[in-house]
PDB file of N, CA, C and O in Angstrom, chain B, residues numbered from 101:
ATOM      1  N   ASN B 101       5.519 -10.457  -1.516  1.00  0.00           N
ATOM      2  CA  ASN B 101       6.472 -11.555  -1.612  1.00  0.00           C
ATOM      3  C   ASN B 101       7.709 -11.169  -2.414  1.00  0.00           C
ATOM      4  O   ASN B 101       8.394 -12.038  -2.953  1.00  0.00           O
ATOM      5  N   THR B 102       7.995  -9.901  -2.496  1.00  0.00           N
ATOM      6  CA  THR B 102       9.151  -9.479  -3.279  1.00  0.00           C
ATOM      7  C   THR B 102      10.262  -9.000  -2.349  1.00  0.00           C
ATOM      8  O   THR B 102      10.009  -8.543  -1.234  1.00  0.00           O
ATOM      9  N   GLN B 103      11.466  -9.113  -2.823  1.00  0.00           N
ATOM     10  CA  GLN B 103      12.647  -8.720  -2.064  1.00  0.00           C
ATOM     11  C   GLN B 103      13.018  -7.268  -2.387  1.00  0.00           C
ATOM     12  O   GLN B 103      12.684  -6.778  -3.466  1.00  0.00           O
ATOM     13  N   PRO B 104      13.702  -6.575  -1.473  1.00  0.00           N
ATOM     14  CA  PRO B 104      14.100  -5.194  -1.754  1.00  0.00           C
ATOM     15  C   PRO B 104      14.947  -5.041  -3.020  1.00  0.00           C
ATOM     16  O   PRO B 104      14.864  -4.018  -3.699  1.00  0.00           O
ATOM     17  N   SER B 105      15.753  -6.044  -3.338  1.00  0.00           N
ATOM     18  CA  SER B 105      16.586  -5.942  -4.537  1.00  0.00           C
ATOM     19  C   SER B 105      15.799  -6.231  -5.822  1.00  0.00           C
ATOM     20  O   SER B 105      16.296  -5.982  -6.920  1.00  0.00           O
ATOM     21  N   HIS B 106      14.572  -6.757  -5.688  1.00  0.00           N
ATOM     22  CA  HIS B 106      13.709  -7.045  -6.827  1.00  0.00           C
ATOM     23  C   HIS B 106      12.269  -6.637  -6.479  1.00  0.00           C
ATOM     24  O   HIS B 106      11.393  -7.498  -6.401  1.00  0.00           O
ATOM     25  N   PRO B 107      12.013  -5.346  -6.272  1.00  0.00           N
ATOM     26  CA  PRO B 107      10.676  -4.923  -5.836  1.00  0.00           C
ATOM     27  C   PRO B 107       9.631  -5.123  -6.925  1.00  0.00           C
ATOM     28  O   PRO B 107       9.938  -5.149  -8.117  1.00  0.00           O
ATOM     29  N   LYS B 108       8.382  -5.264  -6.477  1.00  0.00           N
ATOM     30  CA  LYS B 108       7.278  -5.306  -7.434  1.00  0.00           C
ATOM     31  C   LYS B 108       7.059  -3.883  -7.936  1.00  0.00           C
ATOM     32  O   LYS B 108       6.943  -2.948  -7.144  1.00  0.00           O
ATOM     33  N   ILE B 109       7.005  -3.729  -9.241  1.00  0.00           N
ATOM     34  CA  ILE B 109       6.820  -2.419  -9.842  1.00  0.00           C
ATOM     35  C   ILE B 109       5.589  -2.484 -10.741  1.00  0.00           C
ATOM     36  O   ILE B 109       5.481  -3.361 -11.598  1.00  0.00           O
ATOM     37  N   VAL B 110       4.671  -1.554 -10.537  1.00  0.00           N
ATOM     38  CA  VAL B 110       3.499  -1.449 -11.411  1.00  0.00           C
ATOM     39  C   VAL B 110       3.477  -0.046 -12.004  1.00  0.00           C
ATOM     40  O   VAL B 110       3.862   0.929 -11.357  1.00  0.00           O
ATOM     41  N   HIS B 111       3.019   0.031 -13.245  1.00  0.00           N
ATOM     42  CA  HIS B 111       2.966   1.315 -13.965  1.00  0.00           C
ATOM     43  C   HIS B 111       1.577   1.500 -14.547  1.00  0.00           C
ATOM     44  O   HIS B 111       0.956   0.543 -15.011  1.00  0.00           O
ATOM     45  N   GLY B 112       1.105   2.705 -14.522  1.00  0.00           N
ATOM     46  CA  GLY B 112      -0.119   3.060 -15.225  1.00  0.00           C
ATOM     47  C   GLY B 112      -1.393   2.680 -14.501  1.00  0.00           C
ATOM     48  O   GLY B 112      -1.408   1.857 -13.586  1.00  0.00           O
ATOM     49  N   ARG B 113      -2.453   3.313 -14.950  1.00  0.00           N
ATOM     50  CA  ARG B 113      -3.773   3.155 -14.347  1.00  0.00           C
ATOM     51  C   ARG B 113      -4.240   1.696 -14.339  1.00  0.00           C
ATOM     52  O   ARG B 113      -4.784   1.233 -13.337  1.00  0.00           O
ATOM     53  N   ASP B 114      -4.036   0.968 -15.438  1.00  0.00           N
ATOM     54  CA  ASP B 114      -4.523  -0.416 -15.526  1.00  0.00           C
ATOM     55  C   ASP B 114      -3.831  -1.321 -14.513  1.00  0.00           C
ATOM     56  O   ASP B 114      -4.499  -2.070 -13.800  1.00  0.00           O
ATOM     57  N   GLN B 115      -2.498  -1.262 -14.440  1.00  0.00           N
ATOM     58  CA  GLN B 115      -1.765  -2.124 -13.515  1.00  0.00           C
ATOM     59  C   GLN B 115      -2.057  -1.759 -12.059  1.00  0.00           C
ATOM     60  O   GLN B 115      -2.219  -2.643 -11.218  1.00  0.00           O
ATOM     61  N   VAL B 116      -2.123  -0.468 -11.764  1.00  0.00           N
ATOM     62  CA  VAL B 116      -2.435  -0.040 -10.398  1.00  0.00           C
ATOM     63  C   VAL B 116      -3.850  -0.469 -10.037  1.00  0.00           C
ATOM     64  O   VAL B 116      -4.079  -0.971  -8.937  1.00  0.00           O
ATOM     65  N   GLY B 117      -4.805  -0.281 -10.946  1.00  0.00           N
ATOM     66  CA  GLY B 117      -6.186  -0.693 -10.710  1.00  0.00           C
ATOM     67  C   GLY B 117      -6.312  -2.186 -10.472  1.00  0.00           C
ATOM     68  O   GLY B 117      -7.052  -2.615  -9.587  1.00  0.00           O
ATOM     69  N   GLU B 118      -5.591  -2.980 -11.255  1.00  0.00           N
ATOM     70  CA  GLU B 118      -5.597  -4.434 -11.094  1.00  0.00           C
ATOM     71  C   GLU B 118      -5.061  -4.828  -9.711  1.00  0.00           C
ATOM     72  O   GLU B 118      -5.629  -5.697  -9.049  1.00  0.00           O
ATOM     73  N   MET B 119      -3.985  -4.198  -9.285  1.00  0.00           N
ATOM     74  CA  MET B 119      -3.401  -4.490  -7.978  1.00  0.00           C
ATOM     75  C   MET B 119      -4.376  -4.116  -6.865  1.00  0.00           C
ATOM     76  O   MET B 119      -4.587  -4.899  -5.939  1.00  0.00           O
ATOM     77  N   LEU B 120      -4.974  -2.922  -6.948  1.00  0.00           N
ATOM     78  CA  LEU B 120      -5.907  -2.490  -5.913  1.00  0.00           C
ATOM     79  C   LEU B 120      -7.171  -3.344  -5.894  1.00  0.00           C
ATOM     80  O   LEU B 120      -7.688  -3.653  -4.820  1.00  0.00           O
ATOM     81  N   ASN B 121      -7.674  -3.728  -7.060  1.00  0.00           N
ATOM     82  CA  ASN B 121      -8.836  -4.622  -7.097  1.00  0.00           C
ATOM     83  C   ASN B 121      -8.539  -5.941  -6.409  1.00  0.00           C
ATOM     84  O   ASN B 121      -9.389  -6.468  -5.691  1.00  0.00           O
ATOM     85  N   ASP B 122      -7.346  -6.483  -6.616  1.00  0.00           N
ATOM     86  CA  ASP B 122      -6.951  -7.723  -5.961  1.00  0.00           C
ATOM     87  C   ASP B 122      -6.939  -7.539  -4.438  1.00  0.00           C
ATOM     88  O   ASP B 122      -7.514  -8.348  -3.710  1.00  0.00           O
ATOM     89  N   ILE B 123      -6.295  -6.493  -3.967  1.00  0.00           N
ATOM     90  CA  ILE B 123      -6.162  -6.269  -2.525  1.00  0.00           C
ATOM     91  C   ILE B 123      -7.522  -6.033  -1.872  1.00  0.00           C
ATOM     92  O   ILE B 123      -7.847  -6.670  -0.870  1.00  0.00           O
ATOM     93  N   TYR B 124      -8.310  -5.129  -2.426  1.00  0.00           N
ATOM     94  CA  TYR B 124      -9.554  -4.726  -1.770  1.00  0.00           C
ATOM     95  C   TYR B 124     -10.718  -5.667  -2.032  1.00  0.00           C
ATOM     96  O   TYR B 124     -11.801  -5.460  -1.485  1.00  0.00           O
ATOM     97  N   SER B 125     -10.528  -6.701  -2.858  1.00  0.00           N
ATOM     98  CA  SER B 125     -11.577  -7.707  -3.053  1.00  0.00           C
ATOM     99  C   SER B 125     -11.429  -8.856  -2.067  1.00  0.00           C
ATOM    100  O   SER B 125     -12.291  -9.733  -2.010  1.00  0.00           O
ATOM    101  N   ARG B 126     -10.359  -8.868  -1.297  1.00  0.00           N
ATOM    102  CA  ARG B 126     -10.134  -9.937  -0.323  1.00  0.00           C
ATOM    103  C   ARG B 126     -11.031  -9.749   0.897  1.00  0.00           C
ATOM    104  O   ARG B 126     -11.425  -8.631   1.229  1.00  0.00           O
ATOM    105  N   ASP B 127     -11.343 -10.854   1.553  1.00  0.00           N
ATOM    106  CA  ASP B 127     -12.190 -10.821   2.751  1.00  0.00           C
ATOM    107  C   ASP B 127     -11.345 -10.368   3.936  1.00  0.00           C
ATOM    108  O   ASP B 127     -10.864 -11.189   4.716  1.00  0.00           O
ATOM    109  N   MET B 128     -11.168  -9.050   4.064  1.00  0.00           N
ATOM    110  CA  MET B 128     -10.325  -8.495   5.113  1.00  0.00           C
ATOM    111  C   MET B 128     -10.746  -7.062   5.403  1.00  0.00           C
ATOM    112  O   MET B 128     -11.453  -6.437   4.612  1.00  0.00           O
ATOM    113  N   THR B 129     -10.308  -6.558   6.532  1.00  0.00           N
ATOM    114  CA  THR B 129     -10.569  -5.159   6.885  1.00  0.00           C
ATOM    115  C   THR B 129      -9.291  -4.357   6.667  1.00  0.00           C
ATOM    116  O   THR B 129      -8.188  -4.896   6.752  1.00  0.00           O
ATOM    117  N   HIS B 130      -9.448  -3.074   6.388  1.00  0.00           N
ATOM    118  CA  HIS B 130      -8.335  -2.152   6.173  1.00  0.00           C
ATOM    119  C   HIS B 130      -8.571  -0.919   7.038  1.00  0.00           C
ATOM    120  O   HIS B 130      -9.690  -0.410   7.110  1.00  0.00           O
ATOM    121  N   HIS B 131      -7.527  -0.446   7.687  1.00  0.00           N
ATOM    122  CA  HIS B 131      -7.641   0.755   8.505  1.00  0.00           C
ATOM    123  C   HIS B 131      -6.414   1.632   8.273  1.00  0.00           C
ATOM    124  O   HIS B 131      -5.285   1.221   8.540  1.00  0.00           O
ATOM    125  N   LEU B 132      -6.652   2.852   7.768  1.00  0.00           N
ATOM    126  CA  LEU B 132      -5.562   3.805   7.578  1.00  0.00           C
ATOM    127  C   LEU B 132      -5.415   4.653   8.825  1.00  0.00           C
ATOM    128  O   LEU B 132      -6.404   5.107   9.401  1.00  0.00           O
ATOM    129  N   ASP B 133      -4.175   4.863   9.239  1.00  0.00           N
ATOM    130  CA  ASP B 133      -3.927   5.779  10.346  1.00  0.00           C
ATOM    131  C   ASP B 133      -2.551   6.399  10.199  1.00  0.00           C
ATOM    132  O   ASP B 133      -1.776   6.032   9.316  1.00  0.00           O
ATOM    133  N   ARG B 134      -2.268   7.334  11.071  1.00  0.00           N
ATOM    134  CA  ARG B 134      -0.999   8.067  11.061  1.00  0.00           C
ATOM    135  C   ARG B 134      -0.692   8.643   9.683  1.00  0.00           C
ATOM    136  O   ARG B 134       0.406   8.463   9.157  1.00  0.00           O
ATOM    137  N   CYS B 135      -1.675   9.341   9.100  1.00  0.00           N
ATOM    138  CA  CYS B 135      -1.500   9.972   7.790  1.00  0.00           C
ATOM    139  C   CYS B 135      -0.846  11.340   7.961  1.00  0.00           C
ATOM    140  O   CYS B 135      -1.263  12.141   8.797  1.00  0.00           O
ATOM    141  N   VAL B 136       0.181  11.593   7.160  1.00  0.00           N
ATOM    142  CA  VAL B 136       0.879  12.876   7.179  1.00  0.00           C
ATOM    143  C   VAL B 136       1.017  13.343   5.736  1.00  0.00           C
ATOM    144  O   VAL B 136       1.475  12.597   4.870  1.00  0.00           O
ATOM    145  N   VAL B 137       0.614  14.592   5.489  1.00  0.00           N
ATOM    146  CA  VAL B 137       0.733  15.184   4.154  1.00  0.00           C
ATOM    147  C   VAL B 137       1.572  16.447   4.282  1.00  0.00           C
ATOM    148  O   VAL B 137       1.285  17.318   5.103  1.00  0.00           O
ATOM    149  N   GLN B 138       2.606  16.534   3.464  1.00  0.00           N
ATOM    150  CA  GLN B 138       3.443  17.721   3.439  1.00  0.00           C
ATOM    151  C   GLN B 138       3.799  18.012   1.986  1.00  0.00           C
ATOM    152  O   GLN B 138       4.624  17.323   1.387  1.00  0.00           O
ATOM    153  N   GLY B 139       3.170  19.035   1.433  1.00  0.00           N
ATOM    154  CA  GLY B 139       3.422  19.363   0.032  1.00  0.00           C
ATOM    155  C   GLY B 139       3.036  18.216  -0.882  1.00  0.00           C
ATOM    156  O   GLY B 139       1.892  17.763  -0.872  1.00  0.00           O
ATOM    157  N   ASP B 140       3.990  17.748  -1.672  1.00  0.00           N
ATOM    158  CA  ASP B 140       3.762  16.643  -2.602  1.00  0.00           C
ATOM    159  C   ASP B 140       4.182  15.295  -2.036  1.00  0.00           C
ATOM    160  O   ASP B 140       4.494  14.375  -2.792  1.00  0.00           O
ATOM    161  N   HIS B 141       4.193  15.170  -0.707  1.00  0.00           N
ATOM    162  CA  HIS B 141       4.595  13.919  -0.067  1.00  0.00           C
ATOM    163  C   HIS B 141       3.543  13.487   0.942  1.00  0.00           C
ATOM    164  O   HIS B 141       2.997  14.311   1.676  1.00  0.00           O
ATOM    165  N   VAL B 142       3.264  12.189   0.972  1.00  0.00           N
ATOM    166  CA  VAL B 142       2.277  11.617   1.873  1.00  0.00           C
ATOM    167  C   VAL B 142       2.907  10.393   2.530  1.00  0.00           C
ATOM    168  O   VAL B 142       3.606   9.616   1.879  1.00  0.00           O
ATOM    169  N   ALA B 143       2.652  10.232   3.821  1.00  0.00           N
ATOM    170  CA  ALA B 143       3.088   9.033   4.540  1.00  0.00           C
ATOM    171  C   ALA B 143       1.897   8.525   5.350  1.00  0.00           C
ATOM    172  O   ALA B 143       1.125   9.315   5.895  1.00  0.00           O
ATOM    173  N   PHE B 144       1.755   7.205   5.424  1.00  0.00           N
ATOM    174  CA  PHE B 144       0.672   6.631   6.224  1.00  0.00           C
ATOM    175  C   PHE B 144       0.983   5.186   6.568  1.00  0.00           C
ATOM    176  O   PHE B 144       1.811   4.537   5.929  1.00  0.00           O
ATOM    177  N   THR B 145       0.296   4.698   7.599  1.00  0.00           N
ATOM    178  CA  THR B 145       0.337   3.272   7.907  1.00  0.00           C
ATOM    179  C   THR B 145      -1.054   2.708   7.662  1.00  0.00           C
ATOM    180  O   THR B 145      -2.057   3.414   7.773  1.00  0.00           O
ATOM    181  N   GLU B 146      -1.096   1.438   7.331  1.00  0.00           N
ATOM    182  CA  GLU B 146      -2.350   0.735   7.090  1.00  0.00           C
ATOM    183  C   GLU B 146      -2.294  -0.596   7.819  1.00  0.00           C
ATOM    184  O   GLU B 146      -1.370  -1.384   7.617  1.00  0.00           O
ATOM    185  N   SER B 147      -3.281  -0.841   8.664  1.00  0.00           N
ATOM    186  CA  SER B 147      -3.360  -2.133   9.342  1.00  0.00           C
ATOM    187  C   SER B 147      -4.536  -2.903   8.749  1.00  0.00           C
ATOM    188  O   SER B 147      -5.626  -2.363   8.557  1.00  0.00           O
ATOM    189  N   CYS B 148      -4.286  -4.168   8.467  1.00  0.00           N
ATOM    190  CA  CYS B 148      -5.279  -5.020   7.823  1.00  0.00           C
ATOM    191  C   CYS B 148      -5.417  -6.312   8.624  1.00  0.00           C
ATOM    192  O   CYS B 148      -4.486  -6.756   9.294  1.00  0.00           O
ATOM    193  N   GLU B 149      -6.613  -6.900   8.532  1.00  0.00           N
ATOM    194  CA  GLU B 149      -6.818  -8.196   9.179  1.00  0.00           C
ATOM    195  C   GLU B 149      -7.701  -9.058   8.286  1.00  0.00           C
ATOM    196  O   GLU B 149      -8.792  -8.656   7.880  1.00  0.00           O
ATOM    197  N   TYR B 150      -7.190 -10.271   7.989  1.00  0.00           N
ATOM    198  CA  TYR B 150      -7.963 -11.238   7.230  1.00  0.00           C
ATOM    199  C   TYR B 150      -8.999 -11.873   8.151  1.00  0.00           C
ATOM    200  O   TYR B 150      -8.872 -11.814   9.374  1.00  0.00           O
ATOM    201  N   LYS B 151     -10.013 -12.476   7.562  1.00  0.00           N
ATOM    202  CA  LYS B 151     -11.094 -13.102   8.323  1.00  0.00           C
ATOM    203  C   LYS B 151     -10.574 -14.181   9.278  1.00  0.00           C
ATOM    204  O   LYS B 151     -11.155 -14.402  10.341  1.00  0.00           O
ATOM    205  N   ASP B 152      -9.479 -14.853   8.899  1.00  0.00           N
ATOM    206  CA  ASP B 152      -8.922 -15.920   9.744  1.00  0.00           C
ATOM    207  C   ASP B 152      -8.027 -15.386  10.866  1.00  0.00           C
ATOM    208  O   ASP B 152      -7.453 -16.172  11.618  1.00  0.00           O
ATOM    209  N   GLY B 153      -7.900 -14.052  10.989  1.00  0.00           N
ATOM    210  CA  GLY B 153      -7.127 -13.449  12.070  1.00  0.00           C
ATOM    211  C   GLY B 153      -5.712 -13.032  11.698  1.00  0.00           C
ATOM    212  O   GLY B 153      -5.047 -12.367  12.492  1.00  0.00           O
ATOM    213  N   VAL B 154      -5.232 -13.402  10.514  1.00  0.00           N
ATOM    214  CA  VAL B 154      -3.889 -12.994  10.089  1.00  0.00           C
ATOM    215  C   VAL B 154      -3.887 -11.481   9.896  1.00  0.00           C
ATOM    216  O   VAL B 154      -4.780 -10.921   9.261  1.00  0.00           O
ATOM    217  N   ARG B 155      -2.869 -10.831  10.455  1.00  0.00           N
ATOM    218  CA  ARG B 155      -2.772  -9.375  10.369  1.00  0.00           C
ATOM    219  C   ARG B 155      -1.585  -8.952   9.514  1.00  0.00           C
ATOM    220  O   ARG B 155      -0.574  -9.648   9.419  1.00  0.00           O
ATOM    221  N   VAL B 156      -1.745  -7.784   8.893  1.00  0.00           N
ATOM    222  CA  VAL B 156      -0.704  -7.192   8.061  1.00  0.00           C
ATOM    223  C   VAL B 156      -0.583  -5.723   8.456  1.00  0.00           C
ATOM    224  O   VAL B 156      -1.591  -5.032   8.607  1.00  0.00           O
ATOM    225  N   LEU B 157       0.643  -5.249   8.620  1.00  0.00           N
ATOM    226  CA  LEU B 157       0.890  -3.839   8.872  1.00  0.00           C
ATOM    227  C   LEU B 157       1.733  -3.317   7.721  1.00  0.00           C
ATOM    228  O   LEU B 157       2.762  -3.902   7.384  1.00  0.00           O
ATOM    229  N   ALA B 158       1.296  -2.217   7.119  1.00  0.00           N
ATOM    230  CA  ALA B 158       2.023  -1.639   5.986  1.00  0.00           C
ATOM    231  C   ALA B 158       2.336  -0.181   6.273  1.00  0.00           C
ATOM    232  O   ALA B 158       1.556   0.524   6.913  1.00  0.00           O
ATOM    233  N   SER B 159       3.483   0.256   5.791  1.00  0.00           N
ATOM    234  CA  SER B 159       3.899   1.646   5.901  1.00  0.00           C
ATOM    235  C   SER B 159       4.232   2.133   4.494  1.00  0.00           C
ATOM    236  O   SER B 159       4.971   1.476   3.761  1.00  0.00           O
ATOM    237  N   SER B 160       3.681   3.288   4.124  1.00  0.00           N
ATOM    238  CA  SER B 160       3.874   3.807   2.772  1.00  0.00           C
ATOM    239  C   SER B 160       4.423   5.227   2.788  1.00  0.00           C
ATOM    240  O   SER B 160       4.087   6.036   3.653  1.00  0.00           O
ATOM    241  N   MET B 161       5.270   5.503   1.816  1.00  0.00           N
ATOM    242  CA  MET B 161       5.746   6.857   1.505  1.00  0.00           C
ATOM    243  C   MET B 161       5.363   7.099   0.052  1.00  0.00           C
ATOM    244  O   MET B 161       5.685   6.296  -0.825  1.00  0.00           O
ATOM    245  N   VAL B 162       4.673   8.211  -0.199  1.00  0.00           N
ATOM    246  CA  VAL B 162       4.141   8.495  -1.522  1.00  0.00           C
ATOM    247  C   VAL B 162       4.641   9.858  -1.998  1.00  0.00           C
ATOM    248  O   VAL B 162       4.665  10.822  -1.234  1.00  0.00           O
ATOM    249  N   SER B 163       5.036   9.924  -3.260  1.00  0.00           N
ATOM    250  CA  SER B 163       5.361  11.194  -3.912  1.00  0.00           C
ATOM    251  C   SER B 163       4.273  11.479  -4.927  1.00  0.00           C
ATOM    252  O   SER B 163       3.903  10.608  -5.715  1.00  0.00           O
ATOM    253  N   LEU B 164       3.759  12.709  -4.908  1.00  0.00           N
ATOM    254  CA  LEU B 164       2.702  13.114  -5.829  1.00  0.00           C
ATOM    255  C   LEU B 164       3.263  14.025  -6.909  1.00  0.00           C
ATOM    256  O   LEU B 164       4.215  14.773  -6.687  1.00  0.00           O
ATOM    257  N   ARG B 165       2.648  13.943  -8.084  1.00  0.00           N
ATOM    258  CA  ARG B 165       2.969  14.862  -9.174  1.00  0.00           C
ATOM    259  C   ARG B 165       1.642  15.244  -9.820  1.00  0.00           C
ATOM    260  O   ARG B 165       0.947  14.396 -10.379  1.00  0.00           O
ATOM    261  N   GLY B 166       1.300  16.516  -9.740  1.00  0.00           N
ATOM    262  CA  GLY B 166       0.026  16.958 -10.283  1.00  0.00           C
ATOM    263  C   GLY B 166      -1.164  16.343  -9.565  1.00  0.00           C
ATOM    264  O   GLY B 166      -2.214  16.133 -10.173  1.00  0.00           O
ATOM    265  N   GLY B 167      -1.013  16.056  -8.286  1.00  0.00           N
ATOM    266  CA  GLY B 167      -2.096  15.470  -7.494  1.00  0.00           C
ATOM    267  C   GLY B 167      -2.271  13.980  -7.677  1.00  0.00           C
ATOM    268  O   GLY B 167      -3.194  13.396  -7.109  1.00  0.00           O
ATOM    269  N   LYS B 168      -1.402  13.343  -8.464  1.00  0.00           N
ATOM    270  CA  LYS B 168      -1.485  11.896  -8.702  1.00  0.00           C
ATOM    271  C   LYS B 168      -0.248  11.220  -8.134  1.00  0.00           C
ATOM    272  O   LYS B 168       0.810  11.837  -8.013  1.00  0.00           O
ATOM    273  N   ILE B 169      -0.389   9.954  -7.787  1.00  0.00           N
ATOM    274  CA  ILE B 169       0.742   9.202  -7.251  1.00  0.00           C
ATOM    275  C   ILE B 169       1.788   9.007  -8.345  1.00  0.00           C
ATOM    276  O   ILE B 169       1.506   8.411  -9.385  1.00  0.00           O
ATOM    277  N   ALA B 170       2.991   9.510  -8.105  1.00  0.00           N
ATOM    278  CA  ALA B 170       4.104   9.334  -9.038  1.00  0.00           C
ATOM    279  C   ALA B 170       4.984   8.172  -8.593  1.00  0.00           C
ATOM    280  O   ALA B 170       5.573   7.473  -9.418  1.00  0.00           O
ATOM    281  N   ARG B 171       5.067   7.973  -7.270  1.00  0.00           N
ATOM    282  CA  ARG B 171       5.904   6.902  -6.740  1.00  0.00           C
ATOM    283  C   ARG B 171       5.412   6.550  -5.341  1.00  0.00           C
ATOM    284  O   ARG B 171       5.043   7.428  -4.561  1.00  0.00           O
ATOM    285  N   GLN B 172       5.411   5.263  -5.038  1.00  0.00           N
ATOM    286  CA  GLN B 172       5.047   4.804  -3.701  1.00  0.00           C
ATOM    287  C   GLN B 172       5.993   3.703  -3.284  1.00  0.00           C
ATOM    288  O   GLN B 172       6.241   2.754  -4.028  1.00  0.00           O
ATOM    289  N   ILE B 173       6.511   3.846  -2.095  1.00  0.00           N
ATOM    290  CA  ILE B 173       7.315   2.782  -1.500  1.00  0.00           C
ATOM    291  C   ILE B 173       6.501   2.220  -0.354  1.00  0.00           C
ATOM    292  O   ILE B 173       6.093   2.957   0.544  1.00  0.00           O
ATOM    293  N   LEU B 174       6.264   0.922  -0.381  1.00  0.00           N
ATOM    294  CA  LEU B 174       5.409   0.245   0.584  1.00  0.00           C
ATOM    295  C   LEU B 174       6.175  -0.897   1.228  1.00  0.00           C
ATOM    296  O   LEU B 174       6.760  -1.731   0.537  1.00  0.00           O
ATOM    297  N   ILE B 175       6.168  -0.932   2.541  1.00  0.00           N
ATOM    298  CA  ILE B 175       6.800  -2.016   3.282  1.00  0.00           C
ATOM    299  C   ILE B 175       5.736  -2.696   4.113  1.00  0.00           C
ATOM    300  O   ILE B 175       4.958  -2.027   4.793  1.00  0.00           O
ATOM    301  N   GLN B 176       5.690  -4.039   4.068  1.00  0.00           N
ATOM    302  CA  GLN B 176       4.675  -4.800   4.800  1.00  0.00           C
ATOM    303  C   GLN B 176       5.305  -5.753   5.792  1.00  0.00           C
ATOM    304  O   GLN B 176       6.381  -6.301   5.551  1.00  0.00           O
ATOM    305  N   ALA B 177       4.625  -5.945   6.909  1.00  0.00           N
ATOM    306  CA  ALA B 177       4.995  -6.969   7.881  1.00  0.00           C
ATOM    307  C   ALA B 177       3.752  -7.828   8.109  1.00  0.00           C
ATOM    308  O   ALA B 177       2.677  -7.311   8.414  1.00  0.00           O
ATOM    309  N   TRP B 178       3.910  -9.139   7.959  1.00  0.00           N
ATOM    310  CA  TRP B 178       2.787 -10.086   8.080  1.00  0.00           C
ATOM    311  C   TRP B 178       2.953 -10.959   9.308  1.00  0.00           C
ATOM    312  O   TRP B 178       4.074 -11.289   9.695  1.00  0.00           O
ATOM    313  N   ASP B 179       1.820 -11.340   9.930  1.00  0.00           N
ATOM    314  CA  ASP B 179       1.831 -12.413  10.927  1.00  0.00           C
ATOM    315  C   ASP B 179       2.296 -13.686  10.235  1.00  0.00           C
ATOM    316  O   ASP B 179       1.945 -13.940   9.082  1.00  0.00           O
ATOM    317  N   GLU B 180       3.068 -14.466  10.928  1.00  0.00           N
ATOM    318  CA  GLU B 180       3.479 -15.760  10.352  1.00  0.00           C
ATOM    319  C   GLU B 180       3.287 -16.836  11.364  1.00  0.00           C
ATOM    320  O   GLU B 180       3.570 -18.002  11.087  1.00  0.00           O
TER     321      GLU B 180
END
């Protein structure tokens, strides 16, 4: 629910863990596909579906540093 000019930003293990716990505790399915890894960069799409049929498609670009996520840009499109 954030705008490009005011993106949601999370820092550190605790904030990232809290965000992921929220997402993956929901009654929905997640499917990763179209994964591409090149050096310290990763790109993938994720399709999700809630139990009520609402679908979400996400596209991510990730930069790694020392094998850990240093930055991720995520764009989502939701059924409305």
